[in-house]
C-alpha positions in Angstrom: 99.1 9.6 -58.8 102.1 11.0 -60.4 100.9 13.6 -62.9 103.8 13.1 -65.2 105.3 15.6 -67.6 102.8 17.2 -70.1 103.2 15.9 -73.6 102.6 19.1 -75.5 102.1 17.4 -78.9 100.3 14.2 -79.5 98.6 12.1 -82.2 95.0 11.1 -81.6 93.8 7.5 -81.0 92.1 6.6 -84.4 90.1 3.4 -84.9 91.6 1.2 -87.6 94.6 3.4 -87.9 96.8 3.8 -84.8 97.7 0.2 -84.3 101.2 -0.8 -83.3 102.6 -0.8 -86.9 101.2 2.7 -87.5 102.7 4.0 -84.2 106.1 2.5 -85.0 106.0 4.3 -88.3 104.9 7.7 -86.8 107.7 7.4 -84.2 110.2 7.8 -87.1 109.1 11.4 -87.4 109.5 12.6 -83.8 111.0 11.3 -80.6 108.7 13.4 -78.4 105.2 12.9 -79.8 102.8 11.2 -77.5 101.1 8.4 -79.5 97.9 6.5 -78.6 96.5 3.1 -79.2 93.2 2.7 -80.9 90.3 2.7 -78.4 90.3 -0.7 -76.7 87.2 -1.7 -74.7 87.3 -3.0 -71.2 85.5 -6.1 -72.4 88.1 -6.8 -75.0 90.9 -6.7 -72.4 89.1 -8.5 -69.6 87.6 -11.3 -71.8 90.0 -11.5 -74.7 93.7 -12.0 -75.4 94.9 -8.8 -73.8 98.6 -9.6 -74.2 98.1 -9.6 -78.0 95.8 -6.5 -77.9 98.2 -4.5 -75.8 101.5 -5.6 -77.4 103.7 -2.8 -78.6 107.3 -2.1 -79.5 109.5 -0.2 -77.0 110.4 2.2 -79.8 106.9 3.5 -79.8 107.2 5.2 -76.4 105.9 7.5 -75.2 102.6 5.7 -76.0 99.2 5.9 -74.1 96.5 3.4 -73.9 93.0 4.6 -74.7 90.2 2.7 -73.0 86.5 2.5 -73.7 84.1 1.7 -70.9 82.0 3.1 -68.1 82.3 0.6 -65.2 84.6 1.9 -62.6 85.8 -1.5 -61.4 86.4 -2.8 -64.9 88.3 0.4 -65.9 90.3 0.2 -62.7 91.4 -3.3 -63.6 92.2 -2.4 -67.2 94.2 0.6 -66.2 96.3 -1.7 -64.0 96.8 -4.1 -66.8 97.7 -1.3 -69.1 100.2 0.2 -66.6 101.8 -3.2 -66.1 102.1 -3.6 -69.8 104.2 -0.5 -69.9 102.0 2.3 -71.2 102.9 5.7 -69.9 99.3 7.0 -69.7 95.7 5.8 -69.6 93.2 7.9 -71.6 89.4 7.4 -71.2 87.3 7.8 -74.3 84.4 10.3 -73.8 84.3 11.4 -77.4 83.4 8.6 -79.7 79.9 9.1 -81.1 79.2 5.7 -82.8 75.9 4.0 -82.2 77.7 0.8 -81.2 79.7 2.7 -78.5 76.5 4.4 -77.3 74.8 1.0 -76.8 77.8 0.0 -74.6 77.2 3.2 -72.5 80.6 4.7 -73.2 82.2 7.3 -75.5 80.6 10.7 -76.1 77.3 9.8 -74.4 79.1 9.8 -71.1 79.2 13.6 -71.3 75.7 13.4 -69.9 77.0 11.5 -66.9 79.9 13.5 -65.5 79.6 12.0 -62.0 79.9 8.5 -63.5 83.0 9.6 -65.4 84.4 11.0 -62.2 83.8 7.7 -60.4 85.7 5.9 -63.2 88.6 8.4 -63.0 88.7 8.0 -59.2 88.9 4.2 -59.5 91.6 4.3 -62.1 93.7 6.8 -60.2 93.6 4.6 -57.2 94.8 1.6 -59.3 97.9 3.1 -61.0 100.7 5.6 -60.7 100.6 6.9 -64.3 98.4 9.8 -65.5 94.7 9.2 -66.1 93.4 11.6 -68.8 90.1 12.2 -70.6 89.4 12.8 -74.3 86.0 14.5 -74.8 84.0 16.8 -77.0 82.7 20.3 -76.3 79.2 18.9 -75.9 76.7 16.5 -77.3 73.3 17.0 -79.0 71.3 19.8 -77.4 73.9 20.6 -74.7 75.0 24.3 -74.6 78.7 24.0 -75.5 80.3 26.2 -72.9 78.2 25.4 -69.8 78.0 21.7 -70.5 81.8 21.4 -70.9 82.5 23.5 -67.9 80.2 21.3 -65.7 81.8 18.2 -67.1 85.3 19.3 -66.5 84.5 20.7 -63.0 83.0 17.4 -61.9 85.7 15.1 -63.4 88.5 17.3 -62.2 87.3 17.0 -58.7 87.8 13.3 -59.0 91.4 13.9 -59.8 91.7 14.2 -63.6 94.3 16.9 -64.4 94.4 16.6 -68.2 91.6 17.0 -70.7 92.0 16.5 -74.4 89.1 18.4 -76.0 87.9 17.8 -79.5 86.5 21.3 -80.4 83.3 20.0 -82.0 80.0 18.9 -80.6 79.0 15.2 -81.2 75.5 14.7 -82.6 74.6 11.2 -81.5 71.5 10.9 -83.6 71.5 11.4 -87.4 75.2 11.7 -88.0 77.8 9.0 -88.7 81.1 8.9 -86.8 82.8 10.3 -90.0 80.2 13.1 -90.3 80.7 13.9 -86.6 84.4 14.6 -87.4 83.4 17.1 -90.1 79.9 18.5 -89.9 79.6 20.0 -86.4 81.5 23.3 -86.6 84.8 23.8 -84.8 84.6 26.1 -81.8 88.1 26.7 -80.6 87.2 29.7 -78.4 85.2 27.5 -76.0 88.2 25.3 -75.5 90.4 28.4 -74.8 87.8 29.6 -72.3 88.1 26.3 -70.4 91.8 26.9 -69.9 91.0 30.3 -68.5 88.4 28.9 -66.1 90.5 25.9 -65.0 94.0 27.3 -64.9 95.2 24.4 -62.7 94.5 21.7 -65.2 96.1 20.9 -68.5 93.9 21.5 -71.6 94.9 19.9 -74.9 93.0 21.0 -78.0 92.1 18.6 -80.9 90.2 19.0 -84.2 91.0 20.4 -87.6 94.7 21.1 -86.8 96.7 20.4 -90.0 100.2 21.7 -89.4 102.7 23.0 -86.9 102.0 26.6 -87.6 98.4 26.2 -86.6 99.6 24.3 -83.5 101.8 27.2 -82.4 98.8 29.5 -82.5 96.7 27.2 -80.3 99.6 26.9 -77.8 99.1 30.6 -77.1 95.8 29.6 -75.4 96.1 26.0 -74.2 98.8 23.6 -72.9 98.9 21.1 -75.8 97.7 20.1 -79.2 96.6 16.8 -80.6 96.9 16.1 -84.3 94.3 13.8 -85.8 93.7 12.7 -89.4 96.3 15.1 -90.8 99.0 13.2 -88.9 98.0 10.1 -90.8 97.2 11.4 -94.2 100.1 13.9 -94.4 102.4 12.3 -91.9 105.6 14.1 -93.1 104.4 17.3 -91.4 105.2 15.5 -88.1 108.9 15.7 -89.0 108.7 19.4 -87.9 107.4 18.7 -84.4 110.7 18.1 -82.5 112.2 21.3 -84.0 109.1 23.5 -83.7 108.0 22.5 -80.2 110.9 20.8 -78.4 113.9 22.9 -79.5 115.7 20.0 -81.3 118.4 21.3 -83.6 119.0 18.2 -85.7 117.5 18.3 -89.2 114.6 15.9 -89.7 114.9 12.8 -91.7 113.9 12.9 -95.4 111.0 10.9 -96.7 113.5 8.4 -98.3 115.3 8.0 -95.0 112.1 7.4 -93.1 111.0 4.8 -95.6 114.5 3.1 -95.3 114.3 3.2 -91.5 111.1 1.1 -91.7 112.7 -1.8 -93.8 114.2 -3.7 -90.8 110.9 -3.5 -88.9 108.9 -4.7 -91.9 111.3 -7.5 -92.6 110.9 -8.6 -88.9 107.1 -8.4 -89.2 107.1 -10.6 -92.3 109.2 -13.2 -90.5 106.5 -13.2 -87.8 103.9 -14.0 -90.5 102.4 -10.5 -90.6 101.3 -9.5 -94.2 103.4 -6.8 -95.8 100.3 -4.6 -96.4 99.5 -4.6 -92.6 102.4 -2.3 -92.2 102.6 -0.5 -95.5 99.0 0.6 -95.4 100.0 3.1 -92.8 102.8 4.6 -94.9 100.7 5.7 -97.9 100.8 9.4 -96.9 104.6 9.6 -96.7 105.0 11.2 -100.1 101.8 13.3 -100.0 102.0 16.3 -102.2 105.4 15.6 -103.8 106.4 13.8 -107.1 106.0 10.1 -106.8 103.1 10.1 -104.4 100.8 8.2 -106.7 103.4 5.5 -107.5 104.1 5.1 -103.8 100.4 4.8 -102.8 99.7 2.3 -105.6 102.7 0.1 -104.8 102.2 0.0 -101.1 98.5 -0.5 -101.2 97.9 -2.6 -104.2 101.1 -4.5 -105.0 101.8 -5.0 -101.3 98.7 -7.2 -101.1 100.2 -9.8 -103.3 101.4 -12.6 -100.9 104.5 -13.2 -103.1 105.6 -9.5 -102.8 108.8 -9.1 -100.7 110.4 -6.2 -98.8 112.3 -5.3 -102.0 109.0 -3.5 -103.1 110.0 -0.7 -100.8 113.5 -0.2 -102.1 112.5 -0.6 -105.7 109.7 2.0 -105.3 112.1 4.4 -103.6 114.5 4.1 -106.5 111.8 5.4 -108.8 110.9 8.4 -106.7 113.1 11.5 -106.7 114.5 12.6 -103.4 113.3 16.2 -103.2 113.8 16.8 -99.5 116.4 19.5 -98.8 117.3 18.2 -95.3 118.9 15.0 -94.3 120.2 13.5 -91.1 123.0 11.0 -91.1 123.0 9.9 -87.5 119.7 7.9 -87.2 119.9 5.5 -84.3 119.5 1.8 -85.1 116.0 0.6 -85.3 114.9 -1.9 -82.6 112.6 -4.3 -84.4 111.8 -6.5 -81.4 108.4 -6.1 -79.8 
């Protein structure tokens, strides 16, 4: 397997959020961010319309496919399908705590079965030439956070996994909802830092509670990469700093207005395909977070965009009503490729 270059900065796979329209929007902020699909189960790929499920726009790259499953043969086949579809990485979900996922014997409950996860990784590595990575927690339920995570990484790394994305919270599989599992268990960053010390030959990416690039810089003193989660969706404009802060790009970032304008050709193309306007605009609600005009932007793109008679002009008309307060602009945005 070709390990590939480490993507230092990434955006987490988020159910109901990181679909292809969301990823195209987030790509407007950074050319280097690694983006992820929502978790897609092996069953959905093997028994459903996988071409529709895995469809993405070339502008989204680099983009990784996150799989949910625990059968080595099924994961091997889905990894191959994902690689053939053009994804640059396959990530296995060992972090989702939902009861439905547990019933399917995948997600966070697999932390109790590191050997099975190792078998899955081994099968996927044999099937493809792109990186196979793991997204996991620091432990589940009664597991002691440090020792449990160390044993899990040690076992799975022996199977060939060289990159672990670690959400720095436990998952409590009984009594907490998935949302509560993102907020209630306390963050424990030091245990993630310790894993990097103990496994210096693997890449450790930290996830959980990281809200801006300044925090990210601190984490990068201890680990190899950071993954933004909900903050990248709800306050997406902070991603406009990524290329400058972490990749040494000198060009000023696009303004909020310019990013919104850059989405218009894509949205127009989506509407021509029969995709509802709101299917795209719902991912753009956080663009003006914290600045004048945020409420108008959210209302128009969430409420008015649901009207089937609303056209793309809604974007331009709303922008005309919002002051352009950004101090930086960039005049040389490359043309948007709307094909997919």
